[in-house]
BADOLUM-609770 format. One line per field, with one value per residue: residue in one letter; x, y, z of N, C-alpha, C in turn. Coordinates in pm, whole numbers, plus 50000, padded with zeros to 5 digits. Layout:
N
res a  ...
n.u X  ...
n.v Y  ...
n.w Z  ...
ca.u X  ...
ca.v Y  ...
ca.w Z  ...
c.u X  ...
c.v Y  ...
c.w Z  ...
//
This chain:
434
res m  t  v  y  t  d  g  s  c  e  d  n  g  k  l  t  a  r  a  g  s  g  i  y  i  k  p  d  h  p  n  n  r  a  i  r  v  p  g  p  l  q  s  n  q  v  g  e  l  v  a  v  i  a  a  l  q  d  i  p  p  f  v  p  i  t  i  a  t  d  s  m  y  v  i  d  g  l  t  k  h  l  g  h  w  e  d  i  g  w  l  g  v  a  n  s  q  f  f  q  a  a  a  y  q  l  r  r  r  s  a  r  t  s  f  q  w  v  k  g  h  d  n  n  p  g  n  e  a  a  d  a  l  a  k  q  g  s  e  k  d  a  a  d  q  i  d  l  t  v  p  t  n  f  t  i  q  g  a  k  l  s  c  l  t  q  a  i  a  y  r  g  v  r  a  r  r  a  l  t  v  t  p  r  q  g  a  v  i  n  l  d  r  t  r  y  g  l  e  e  v  t  h  s  l  e  t  d  q  q  i  w  l  s  w  h  n  k  n  l  r  a  e  v  r  q  f  t  h  k  a  l  h  r  t  q  k  v  g  d  y  w  t  p  i  d  g  y  q  y  r  a  i  c  p  f  c  k  d  t  t  e  s  m  e  h  i  w  l  e  c  d  t  p  e  r  a  l  i  w  k  l  a  k  q  l  w  p  r  a  h  g  e  w  s  n  l  p  f  g  a  i  l  g  s  g  k  l  t  l  p  p  a  a  t  h  m  p  g  s  e  s  d  g  g  e  i  k  q  q  r  a  g  a  s  r  l  l  q  i  l  v  s  e  s  a  y  l  i  w  t  l  r  c  q  r  v  i  q  g  n  t  h  s  l  a  a  i  n  t  r  w  t  n  a  i  n  r  r  l  t  t  d  r  v  t  a  a  k  l  t  r  k  p  k  f  e  q  t  v  a  n  t  w  k  g  t  l  r  g  e  q  q  l  p  k  d  w  m  m  n  d  e  v  l  v  g  i  r  t  v  q  a  s
n.u 50107  50114  50131  49976  50135  50098  50182  50023  50014  49848  49991  50196  50490  50360  50165  49909  49899  49768  49799  49780  49739  49745  49606  49638  49520  49402  49135  48825  48883  48880  49093  49149  49251  49185  49330  49316  49588  49645  49743  49958  50227  50254  50317  50451  50620  50531  50284  50357  50459  50267  50072  50231  50233  49958  49886  50043  49938  49646  49672  49679  49954  50060  50058  50260  50374  50452  50547  50488  50625  50684  50871  51174  51272  51104  51164  51445  51488  51376  51524  51798  51879  51742  51896  52110  51989  51852  52078  52214  51974  51765  51835  51797  51673  51417  51053  51098  50903  50709  50892  50981  50745  50678  50885  50848  50568  50666  50831  50678  50562  50490  50561  50707  50849  50822  51001  50923  51056  50843  50822  50690  50404  50444  50236  50187  49933  49877  50013  49908  49622  49681  49777  49598  49391  49533  49543  49248  49231  49359  49188  48976  48723  48747  49049  49212  49214  49485  49726  50030  50163  50424  50540  50714  50908  51000  51111  51376  51597  51775  52145  52365  52724  52932  52863  52787  52849  53009  52849  52621  52544  52513  52295  52109  52088  52003  51756  51637  51650  51503  51253  51195  51280  51137  50966  51108  50848  50822  50964  50768  50539  50681  50708  50432  50351  50535  50434  50167  50221  50328  50167  49972  50149  50231  50033  50010  50040  50299  50524  50621  50900  50989  50963  51178  51415  51407  51624  51836  51852  52034  52012  51975  52260  52525  52562  52304  52138  52217  52150  51880  51800  51826  51654  51386  51433  51376  51563  51690  51856  51624  51366  51149  51298  51513  51328  51290  51531  51693  51798  51836  51579  51491  51609  51413  51286  51204  51461  51423  51193  51084  50867  50754  50761  51050  51073  51167  50961  50871  51124  51138  50873  50803  50896  51011  51242  51439  51582  51474  51216  51371  51501  51324  51192  51412  51404  51172  51163  51364  51224  51154  50886  50733  50686  50480  50306  50469  50434  50356  50499  50391  50504  50547  50607  50862  51027  51051  51185  51356  51159  50997  50779  50676  50348  50152  49932  49997  50173  50243  50320  50252  50037  49964  49969  50000  50170  50453  50805  50965  50794  50770  51028  51101  50910  51064  51269  51240  51085  51291  51480  51308  51352  51605  51626  51452  51572  51788  51763  51615  51790  52013  51835  51879  52134  52184  52028  52164  52378  52340  52210  52375  52628  52619  52641  52555  52363  52369  52136  52208  52444  52313  52177  52387  52513  52317  52280  52537  52536  52334  52432  52697  52556  52458  52742  52812  52652  52703  52997  52996  52797  52950  53187  53040  53065  52955  52715  52490  52146  52184  52312  52091  51911  52047  52010  51730  51668  51786  51642  51550  51635  51904  52176  52175  52074  52003  52183  52384  52602  52502  52648  52741  52760  52944  53169  53403  53517  53312  53138  52909  52583  52332  52064  52033  51872  51649  51569  51398
n.v 49899  50207  50513  50844  51151  51455  51823  52127  52481  52749  53100  53019  53053  53200  53338  53304  53050  52764  52433  52171  51803  51579  51250  51028  50810  50632  50686  50749  50588  50441  50542  50757  51077  51394  51630  51838  51995  51915  52113  52288  52391  52448  52406  52380  52157  52021  51925  51751  51542  51494  51363  51074  50975  50964  50786  50603  50461  50389  50207  49928  49693  49477  49527  49558  49901  50184  50533  50774  51125  51466  51560  51615  51687  51488  51234  51223  51251  51040  50830  50881  51045  50972  50739  50879  51145  50973  50878  51110  51151  51343  51576  51942  51886  51980  51948  51731  51542  51470  51309  51120  50999  50896  50734  50559  50415  50323  50124  49946  49851  49514  49502  49572  49883  50173  50510  50728  50966  51263  51486  51816  51965  51896  51794  51567  51317  51180  51306  51586  51541  51453  51704  51883  51769  51832  52103  52129  52014  52204  52409  52329  52387  52260  52112  51815  51477  51345  51056  51069  50927  50735  50416  50317  50151  50173  50434  50630  50706  50974  51089  50899  50883  50886  50971  51276  51603  51937  52131  52001  51913  52157  52278  52111  52200  52437  52387  52304  52459  52664  52535  52587  52841  53145  53431  53789  54005  54282  54195  54030  54209  54346  54213  54163  54405  54432  54232  54297  54591  54520  54408  54611  54700  54457  54311  54096  53841  53772  53491  53435  53352  53398  53691  53726  53647  53832  54007  53901  53938  53984  54233  54431  54623  54529  54663  54779  54563  54426  54621  54681  54378  54460  54660  54499  54324  54473  54592  54823  55109  55323  55565  55378  55212  55324  55431  55258  55292  55479  55802  55834  55866  56075  56035  55898  56108  56232  56457  56613  56733  56731  56695  56398  56075  55887  55689  55394  55408  55719  55810  55745  55842  56060  56259  56592  56643  56863  56662  56399  56442  56569  56368  56134  56290  56301  56027  55994  56161  56064  55785  55624  55726  55538  55313  55368  55585  55709  55603  55694  55501  55255  55189  54939  54809  54976  54848  54610  54628  54456  54231  54387  54444  54480  54477  54347  54517  54767  54880  55085  54914  54717  54455  54121  53873  53676  53722  53744  53639  53865  54114  54029  54034  54291  54380  54286  54428  54668  54623  54553  54818  54954  54812  54908  55193  55235  55098  55214  55487  55488  55373  55580  55807  55712  55681  55975  56080  55937  56081  56330  56323  56177  56289  56538  56627  56849  56861  57064  57111  57069  56894  56666  56603  56545  56330  56105  56095  56008  55763  55611  55577  55460  55196  55162  55156  54893  54733  54708  54691  54401  54298  54289  54133  53888  53755  53561  53505  53641  53687  53866  54058  54150  54172  54399  54613  54639  54716  54992  55119  55425  55588  55678  55916  56115  55875  55784  55837  55652  55369  55038  54861  54991  54886  54715  54853  55018  55268  55444  55716  55620  55753  55829  55997  56373  56473  56703  56846  57034
n.w 49990  49884  50066  50071  50252  50362  50516  50614  50682  50789  50836  50906  51146  51291  51561  51533  51372  51198  51171  50937  50853  50562  50483  50216  50040  49813  49585  49801  49975  50321  50498  50416  50531  50691  50908  51154  51358  51690  51970  52100  51939  51597  51243  50961  50935  51162  51085  50878  51037  51195  51005  50911  51134  51216  50990  51054  51285  51153  51001  50972  51140  51019  50764  50443  50360  50197  50280  50088  50038  50040  50179  50279  50552  50728  50633  50636  50873  51030  50948  50897  51095  51320  51499  51578  51709  51952  52070  52174  52367  52284  52328  52255  52014  51726  51777  51876  52014  51847  51647  51824  51893  51610  51561  51762  51662  51386  51487  51616  51396  51223  50937  50673  50635  50411  50281  50072  49845  49676  49467  49570  49439  49174  48990  49083  49163  49373  49606  49555  49616  49873  49974  49937  50113  50374  50376  50379  50631  50813  50817  50959  51204  51493  51650  51593  51770  51848  51916  52099  52271  52423  52504  52817  52806  52555  52544  52520  52785  52881  52766  52573  52729  52585  52339  52430  52398  52478  52382  52304  52579  52696  52592  52663  52942  52925  52814  53053  53233  53130  53181  53414  53505  53592  53377  53361  53473  53379  53092  53016  52956  52788  52582  52502  52438  52186  52016  51951  51888  51617  51483  51450  51188  51045  51030  51119  51394  51599  51758  52083  52088  51808  51838  52031  51877  51711  51771  51684  51444  51167  50983  51161  51325  51523  51786  51755  51781  52064  52222  52160  52260  52558  52607  52553  52771  52905  53052  53035  53228  53324  53422  53615  53714  53891  54090  54336  54460  54740  54716  54477  54347  54163  53917  53808  53666  53377  53263  53108  53024  53276  53453  53414  53432  53293  53035  52790  52592  52650  52574  52314  52199  52322  52433  52473  52338  52071  51929  51907  51779  51523  51430  51384  51170  50976  50916  50800  50577  50402  50350  50070  49885  49721  49817  49988  50245  50497  50828  51171  51405  51656  51992  52025  51800  51727  51905  51834  51592  51415  51319  51138  50888  50583  50475  50170  50126  50240  50046  49804  49613  49309  49306  49449  49713  49578  49318  49133  49198  49160  49270  49525  49593  49561  49775  49983  50002  50076  50338  50423  50429  50595  50856  50895  50914  51106  51316  51339  51372  51657  51815  51787  51893  52162  52208  52195  52394  52630  52597  52687  52899  53085  53033  53033  52765  52464  52145  51821  51596  51345  51382  51482  51237  51066  51186  51184  50924  50870  50972  50863  50604  50673  50694  50459  50295  50438  50338  50066  50033  50130  49957  49767  49803  49830  49607  49474  49524  49384  49466  49738  49625  49483  49704  49823  49622  49622  49892  49905  49692  49580  49744  49697  49630  49321  49165  48932  48771  48859  48805  48675  48808  49043  49299  49280  49225  49312  49234  49230  49407  49648  49817  50039  49918  49999  50308  50487  50794  50973
ca.u 49970  50103  50035  50053  50123  50144  50114  50013  50043  49833  50026  50335  50560  50306  50113  49784  49925  49733  49855  49669  49788  49650  49658  49562  49575  49342  48993  48719  48958  48828  49211  49224  49174  49215  49346  49355  49689  49626  49856  50061  50358  50199  50411  50441  50654  50454  50198  50424  50496  50146  50007  50287  50207  49827  49903  50121  49836  49554  49701  49708  50100  50111  50039  50354  50343  50532  50503  50506  50596  50761  50911  51298  51281  51072  51241  51598  51465  51355  51612  51942  51907  51714  51961  52207  51891  51871  52234  52211  51894  51684  51873  51826  51612  51305  50944  51102  50802  50602  50958  50946  50626  50685  50973  50785  50474  50733  50905  50554  50492  50547  50578  50829  50776  50945  50985  50989  50986  50835  50842  50579  50361  50458  50111  50144  49786  49860  50061  49818  49543  49731  49785  49433  49374  49606  49466  49108  49255  49422  49076  48862  48740  48832  49159  49161  49312  49646  49783  50165  50184  50555  50548  50839  50988  51037  51142  51495  51639  51905  52220  52508  52830  53033  52807  52782  52991  52963  52759  52521  52515  52484  52168  52014  52100  51939  51620  51612  51625  51370  51117  51178  51290  50965  51001  51061  50717  50864  51002  50636  50483  50703  50669  50327  50342  50586  50325  50037  50280  50397  50069  49938  50224  50264  49882  50027  50102  50448  50506  50735  50991  51019  50997  51312  51494  51429  51735  51941  51836  52156  51965  52040  52405  52563  52524  52176  52081  52260  52047  51711  51799  51843  51520  51293  51435  51303  51702  51762  51857  51543  51235  51120  51453  51561  51222  51332  51660  51703  51851  51826  51474  51492  51651  51308  51237  51281  51574  51390  51034  51043  50729  50696  50864  51145  51088  51180  50866  50883  51238  51122  50804  50709  51023  51024  51379  51433  51684  51420  51172  51444  51531  51220  51136  51482  51354  51044  51193  51447  51155  51082  50694  50703  50657  50354  50344  50576  50342  50433  50503  50417  50638  50620  50699  51000  51124  51090  51213  51384  51077  50936  50728  50537  50185  50098  49806  50076  50247  50184  50341  50180  50004  49913  50060  50028  50271  50596  50940  50985  50731  50791  51168  51104  50852  51132  51350  51149  51092  51468  51497  51255  51391  51718  51600  51388  51665  51929  51664  51581  51908  52093  51797  51897  52273  52219  51990  52240  52523  52301  52164  52491  52780  52621  52693  52410  52403  52318  52046  52293  52497  52220  52129  52490  52525  52187  52312  52655  52478  52268  52544  52751  52465  52482  52845  52832  52618  52783  53108  52936  52771  53145  53254  52966  53034  52899  52541  52387  52078  52223  52303  51963  51830  52088  51948  51572  51668  51808  51608  51481  51711  52042  52209  52196  52074  51918  52349  52468  52599  52444  52759  52772  52787  53119  53288  53526  53555  53181  53066  52730  52569  52206  52006  52033  51745  51678  51452  51469
ca.v 50007  50347  50633  50996  51220  51601  51898  52223  52553  52872  53176  52936  53094  53321  53328  53262  52962  52657  52335  52053  51715  51507  51143  51013  50672  50606  50773  50697  50541  50482  50595  50908  51193  51582  51624  51947  51939  51970  52174  52481  52361  52483  52469  52273  52045  51948  51886  51648  51447  51438  51260  51039  50953  50912  50714  50459  50458  50361  50144  49731  49695  49341  49567  49671  50025  50302  50640  50883  51289  51562  51625  51505  51660  51378  51109  51213  51264  50901  50717  50941  51135  50889  50684  51025  51163  50902  50862  51242  51194  51433  51739  52004  51845  52054  51867  51595  51465  51392  51216  51005  50912  50833  50611  50412  50371  50248  49990  49846  49747  49387  49468  49675  50028  50235  50629  50731  51097  51296  51632  51848  52044  51870  51711  51420  51283  51128  51410  51668  51501  51488  51852  51936  51740  51890  52264  52144  51993  52336  52499  52272  52483  52221  52016  51628  51406  51254  51005  51079  50865  50620  50349  50338  50058  50268  50578  50615  50813  51065  51086  50827  50974  50855  51069  51388  51710  52054  52211  51930  51921  52308  52273  52025  52256  52539  52358  52246  52575  52715  52510  52614  53002  53288  53542  53883  54085  54376  54136  53975  54306  54414  54077  54173  54507  54445  54189  54416  54702  54481  54367  54720  54721  54376  54262  53937  53763  53680  53431  53517  53305  53516  53790  53727  53609  53959  54095  53865  53992  54059  54351  54541  54619  54412  54752  54844  54435  54471  54762  54611  54302  54517  54722  54411  54269  54590  54631  54950  55213  55459  55548  55316  55152  55416  55461  55186  55321  55579  55901  55844  55869  56180  56016  55812  56197  56287  56567  56761  56719  56763  56633  56264  55966  55868  55522  55383  55457  55827  55892  55754  55869  56164  56334  56719  56723  56838  56545  56298  56481  56562  56206  56088  56339  56253  55882  56008  56236  55918  55663  55642  55756  55395  55226  55421  55680  55662  55601  55694  55343  55224  55168  54768  54789  55012  54754  54481  54667  54364  54155  54476  54377  54573  54356  54422  54632  54876  54949  55098  54845  54668  54321  54076  53795  53568  53775  53688  53668  54035  54170  54021  54078  54464  54414  54252  54538  54802  54572  54541  54924  54987  54776  54965  55311  55234  55059  55334  55586  55445  55389  55750  55886  55646  55727  56129  56074  55914  56158  56434  56277  56152  56322  56677  56679  56869  56860  57123  57045  57008  56784  56571  56596  56488  56176  56038  56060  55894  55621  55551  55600  55342  55059  55151  55086  54813  54687  54749  54597  54276  54232  54285  53991  53771  53785  53386  53503  53735  53723  53946  54181  54222  54240  54537  54712  54668  54790  55117  55176  55559  55654  55725  56058  56074  55726  55760  55820  55550  55274  54958  54786  55043  54794  54636  54959  55127  55433  55539  55723  55630  55806  55869  56139  56516  56520  56815  56869  57144
ca.w 50030  49904  50137  50045  50326  50349  50576  50538  50807  50765  50903  50945  51238  51366  51698  51465  51267  51217  51086  50923  50799  50481  50438  50070  49966  49684  49599  49848  50103  50429  50562  50386  50643  50658  51032  51219  51422  51807  52054  52052  51800  51454  51177  50834  50956  51277  50997  50804  51104  51216  50923  50915  51299  51217  50883  51097  51383  51122  50893  51032  51151  50928  50605  50405  50301  50133  50283  49995  50090  49965  50300  50336  50682  50777  50599  50721  51091  51103  50865  50883  51201  51452  51604  51669  51826  52047  52160  52249  52477  52211  52373  52140  51883  51735  51735  51932  52078  51719  51584  51915  51821  51477  51583  51819  51545  51305  51563  51644  51298  51192  50773  50607  50612  50319  50285  49910  49855  49599  49417  49568  49335  49021  48948  49136  49194  49531  49697  49541  49700  50038  50029  49951  50268  50471  50399  50414  50802  50875  50800  51053  51323  51571  51624  51633  51886  51803  52037  52088  52394  52394  52615  52892  52744  52388  52574  52536  52878  52898  52669  52620  52750  52464  52219  52457  52390  52580  52316  52381  52752  52736  52508  52762  53067  52904  52811  53152  53277  53025  53233  53553  53499  53548  53314  53402  53433  53267  52992  52968  52912  52645  52461  52418  52330  52098  51932  51924  51812  51504  51439  51364  51052  50961  51020  51160  51540  51610  51866  52179  52034  51711  51905  52095  51759  51623  51805  51616  51287  51083  50908  51249  51365  51663  51887  51800  51862  52210  52294  52143  52385  52674  52603  52538  52885  53040  53183  53078  53351  53324  53463  53738  53766  53997  54188  54466  54513  54810  54736  54322  54281  54096  53784  53725  53618  53254  53286  53005  53045  53432  53520  53354  53443  53212  52984  52685  52542  52644  52528  52167  52107  52339  52497  52376  52307  51922  51873  51897  51651  51441  51357  51332  51024  50853  50826  50711  50413  50313  50314  49956  49839  49650  49922  50086  50327  50624  50940  51295  51460  51812  52070  52005  51665  51749  52025  51767  51453  51376  51284  51074  50718  50498  50423  50041  50164  50327  50000  49621  49489  49230  49296  49591  49756  49467  49260  49119  49260  49162  49359  49673  49616  49615  49923  50093  50033  50131  50465  50508  50462  50726  50979  50902  50928  51265  51436  51348  51417  51767  51856  51764  51993  52277  52225  52223  52530  52702  52592  52679  53038  53164  52998  52962  52610  52373  52000  51745  51486  51211  51416  51475  51123  51016  51278  51137  50806  50854  51029  50754  50506  50724  50700  50267  50254  50480  50245  49921  50101  50148  49827  49656  49845  49814  49431  49407  49586  49321  49520  49798  49544  49406  49801  49841  49547  49677  50029  49912  49562  49589  49874  49656  49564  49189  49152  48774  48692  48892  48685  48723  48903  49144  49429  49272  49175  49426  49217  49207  49528  49680  49961  50071  49882  50131  50345  50568  50874  51085
c.u 50080  50046  50076  50032  50182  50094  50119  49982  49973  49924  50112  50430  50473  50195  49969  49799  49840  49744  49752  49767  49659  49727  49582  49634  49484  49182  48883  48768  48908  48948  49234  49152  49264  49198  49404  49465  49659  49748  49906  50175  50249  50300  50375  50478  50595  50341  50230  50450  50395  50063  50088  50265  50065  49795  49955  50021  49702  49561  49718  49869  50137  50091  50140  50299  50447  50451  50562  50483  50716  50862  51073  51351  51219  51142  51419  51581  51459  51448  51763  51953  51905  51797  52082  52108  51847  51941  52218  52102  51778  51710  51873  51715  51474  51196  50992  51023  50735  50721  50981  50855  50565  50756  50900  50675  50537  50780  50789  50504  50601  50615  50679  50760  50901  50894  51027  50933  50994  50808  50726  50529  50424  50334  50120  50038  49817  49895  49957  49678  49572  49763  49649  49366  49389  49591  49342  49143  49255  49267  48982  48871  48766  48929  49110  49231  49390  49691  49953  50248  50287  50571  50715  50934  51080  51081  51298  51533  51769  51991  52355  52653  52926  52978  52785  52886  52920  52875  52656  52439  52458  52361  52083  52011  52009  51787  51554  51565  51508  51236  51070  51169  51130  51026  50989  50929  50697  50889  50827  50562  50509  50686  50536  50265  50377  50483  50238  50091  50295  50298  50008  50020  50225  50144  49879  50060  50167  50429  50609  50870  51045  51053  51153  51409  51527  51546  51851  51948  51974  52141  52020  52191  52468  52514  52368  52103  52106  52119  51904  51702  51749  51673  51388  51298  51395  51432  51770  51752  51747  51427  51245  51231  51506  51443  51261  51456  51668  51804  51875  51690  51438  51541  51528  51240  51277  51372  51523  51300  50993  50962  50688  50837  50915  51133  51115  51084  50862  50986  51226  51035  50727  50757  51015  51132  51383  51534  51533  51315  51212  51478  51410  51181  51235  51466  51239  51069  51290  51368  51084  50939  50632  50643  50583  50426  50368  50473  50424  50381  50483  50526  50703  50677  50840  51054  51149  51084  51248  51288  50935  50921  50637  50442  50190  50016  49891  50133  50201  50258  50239  50127  49989  50029  50071  50096  50367  50692  50966  50945  50769  50927  51171  51026  50947  51263  51323  51100  51200  51501  51451  51280  51541  51690  51503  51501  51764  51886  51674  51723  52018  51993  51799  52048  52265  52125  52098  52399  52454  52265  52325  52623  52736  52633  52536  52479  52326  52194  52132  52376  52438  52210  52241  52520  52422  52236  52415  52621  52433  52369  52624  52689  52504  52614  52895  52798  52668  52945  53082  52901  52924  53175  53175  52947  52962  52755  52493  52273  52105  52255  52179  51883  51912  52009  51817  51567  51686  51753  51525  51563  51844  52063  52211  52167  52017  52084  52414  52490  52534  52504  52804  52828  52899  53212  53316  53497  53436  53135  52917  52695  52384  52149  52004  51894  51756  51550  51477  51322
c.v 50129  50472  50753  51097  51381  51709  52022  52329  52719  52967  53123  53040  53217  53274  53243  53152  52839  52527  52223  51973  51628  51364  51116  50859  50631  50700  50689  50586  50558  50540  50725  50984  51340  51606  51762  51904  51995  52031  52315  52450  52337  52518  52339  52131  51935  51861  51767  51557  51410  51350  51135  50913  50876  50803  50570  50389  50392  50251  50013  49754  49577  49391  49637  49812  50102  50432  50743  51028  51335  51643  51553  51543  51570  51227  51132  51189  51116  50787  50793  50964  51071  50838  50811  51089  51137  50889  50987  51258  51308  51537  51854  52003  51904  51926  51701  51486  51402  51306  51095  50917  50833  50733  50505  50347  50256  50112  49897  49766  49640  49371  49592  49815  50107  50348  50648  50898  51147  51439  51711  51952  52026  51796  51556  51387  51275  51226  51565  51683  51507  51637  51923  51868  51772  52025  52225  52137  52140  52467  52462  52355  52377  52128  51890  51594  51298  51176  51010  51014  50749  50550  50324  50281  50083  50370  50542  50754  50878  51037  50954  50937  50978  50961  51227  51485  51832  52098  52139  51937  52070  52293  52221  52118  52384  52520  52344  52379  52658  52672  52555  52797  53100  53358  53683  53970  54189  54296  54093  54100  54343  54318  54085  54317  54560  54354  54244  54495  54648  54457  54495  54747  54611  54312  54126  53943  53725  53604  53476  53448  53369  53654  53839  53693  53730  54026  53962  53868  54002  54187  54475  54505  54578  54524  54751  54651  54420  54528  54714  54501  54368  54596  54604  54359  54356  54595  54759  55089  55308  55413  55458  55196  55209  55441  55374  55236  55445  55688  55917  55838  55998  56156  55959  55934  56180  56457  56681  56795  56774  56706  56504  56182  55946  55735  55527  55449  55630  55882  55854  55794  56002  56280  56477  56760  56733  56782  56453  56341  56523  56423  56148  56125  56282  56127  55875  56061  56126  55821  55732  55654  55608  55324  55272  55515  55655  55693  55608  55545  55364  55207  55021  54765  54858  54916  54635  54536  54533  54248  54294  54426  54466  54461  54441  54530  54727  54931  54974  55046  54740  54509  54284  53944  53649  53579  53696  53713  53800  54103  54173  54045  54215  54486  54370  54359  54622  54764  54594  54690  54976  54934  54855  55116  55326  55200  55127  55434  55587  55455  55470  55820  55834  55714  55879  56138  56063  56040  56313  56451  56259  56236  56489  56721  56738  56891  56949  57047  56963  56929  56659  56513  56522  56345  56075  56014  55986  55761  55557  55513  55452  55202  55067  55090  54969  54699  54640  54642  54443  54196  54241  54175  53870  53764  53623  53414  53644  53740  53840  54069  54266  54258  54383  54624  54755  54742  54904  55189  55295  55604  55724  55845  56011  55951  55713  55757  55784  55442  55149  54836  54873  54992  54739  54749  55075  55266  55522  55559  55717  55662  55803  55996  56243  56497  56652  56840  56956  57179
c.w 50009  49958  50115  50153  50313  50453  50532  50693  50703  50855  50981  51008  51286  51510  51625  51392  51296  51125  51069  50850  50722  50483  50345  50041  49812  49716  49688  49962  50217  50527  50500  50490  50615  50818  51081  51354  51588  51883  52004  51961  51697  51395  51045  50851  51053  51197  50957  50917  51148  51132  50902  51058  51262  51104  50946  51206  51311  51030  50955  51031  51040  50767  50530  50340  50277  50149  50185  50041  50049  50071  50337  50494  50761  50746  50678  50857  51107  51021  50902  51030  51329  51529  51672  51747  51953  52137  52251  52365  52377  52238  52236  52004  51865  51723  51785  51967  51949  51664  51710  51889  51691  51509  51625  51724  51439  51381  51596  51533  51238  51026  50788  50589  50554  50322  50107  49891  49663  49558  49451  49452  49220  48983  48970  49214  49312  49591  49658  49632  49840  50079  50041  50073  50381  50499  50446  50589  50844  50897  50928  51167  51485  51530  51670  51741  51821  51927  52018  52188  52351  52493  52691  52829  52599  52413  52587  52649  52863  52767  52692  52645  52648  52375  52318  52466  52471  52533  52361  52511  52752  52691  52657  52915  53062  52876  52945  53233  53241  53106  53354  53584  53457  53485  53367  53396  53314  53139  52917  52916  52784  52521  52404  52363  52228  51986  51906  51882  51654  51421  51390  51250  51002  50937  51068  51326  51572  51752  51950  52094  51916  51748  51969  51989  51708  51646  51754  51505  51234  51047  51029  51286  51514  51792  51912  51837  51993  52298  52291  52262  52488  52672  52620  52674  52982  53118  53187  53190  53355  53394  53587  53769  53885  54107  54317  54543  54612  54733  54519  54245  54159  53917  53759  53618  53474  53274  53203  52981  53190  53502  53437  53393  53282  53168  52845  52542  52501  52568  52347  52113  52195  52407  52381  52338  52141  51896  51840  51767  51519  51317  51313  51140  50937  50827  50770  50539  50357  50276  50174  49928  49770  49709  50012  50152  50458  50755  51077  51376  51580  51864  52058  51879  51623  51801  51917  51622  51404  51311  51145  50948  50717  50419  50276  50077  50198  50214  49838  49539  49428  49297  49426  49630  49687  49340  49240  49201  49272  49252  49475  49688  49649  49785  50016  50114  50104  50298  50520  50524  50578  50851  50998  50971  51086  51335  51450  51385  51586  51845  51882  51895  52099  52318  52277  52382  52624  52714  52671  52855  53126  53139  53010  52847  52514  52206  51946  51639  51378  51248  51421  51338  51035  51086  51217  50981  50771  50914  50923  50593  50530  50672  50519  50265  50326  50390  50124  49947  50096  50023  49769  49673  49825  49687  49387  49469  49519  49402  49621  49732  49515  49567  49856  49782  49597  49758  49978  49765  49624  49695  49834  49622  49453  49135  48971  48729  48720  48768  48739  48836  48983  49314  49419  49219  49251  49389  49178  49370  49560  49797  49936  50000  50016  50146  50492  50660  50978  51206
//
């Protein structure tokens, strides 16, 4: 018997993700199924694994079967990597609960089970039918019940010392700590503010994991990533941080506004300092009109700038999600530019605030304008140098071109190879905001 399995997920990677699994054998077969995946883990990969588990549970163990799937993730996990994962006690293995359940179902079978890879979306009738059932499953109102239990005598306890490395052991320690550590209340609040602030811009809800990963975004400079991480953790020494410390309560008040408690939201969006207003005006003026109007971002969207993306409806670019690769690349470039402008502007506002409050230094509007322009030009130069070095990766060159399109000085006169030509001077167009 050949069994086609597939997985599907709406809003994959988002808090609103809904995964489905499809099992198809032949028309009107009683074991054809459309499954809505239960539990908090919702992804394409989980959908693929649940389809295999359910198929193995439904078909009698004495019937030889071939599982045809377009997921090399499932095939490699259950054939190439299974022994190693069991040797290391499943430490650091994503979706380990589902892989263990699938391994148990395979081992309890008395007949031969084979895996066959089929190319997805290649007009294979069985694969197309399984894909349709998976999508149908993801749209079901209620989740199905899937048995993931593994008997004790089939459960591998712990890792083999001979296979244990320092890195694997460290992953195990971190995983155990994650189960016992209670998140800071401030961090939990910031996670929610970031999630719903981003939703106002991206129209999608991010998971906690994706928000934490946003500060790893390589589109942000290392200093900006560290600063964002501290702000998300709510460990910056501003505002209420000073309130319980005797003799330092005055530091909780904004030294410029005088009568307001200072916070990151106040520093970025509310403070009356001229540098704050100027920097956001500069970002707004550099933003190309072709990407749509610049909107004033909520606090959460600034805090999660590494996850900022432009939805199709938020741009003036033609087309929709069903458009070809060129439109999607342009939209990805616009999103990358937005991440750079917002993160660099927020970081500069914070830097100037610290220099003013801690060091007593003030800056003229002209000097602030120059510092912001230099910061954006440094990012442009970094992109240019990186693209020149990655000569074997033309995709990144196209990404850089899409990112800075509409922002360059004398852009119409620049040669097409401006990224690779060191003799061509490139900088952002001049913007002035008083």
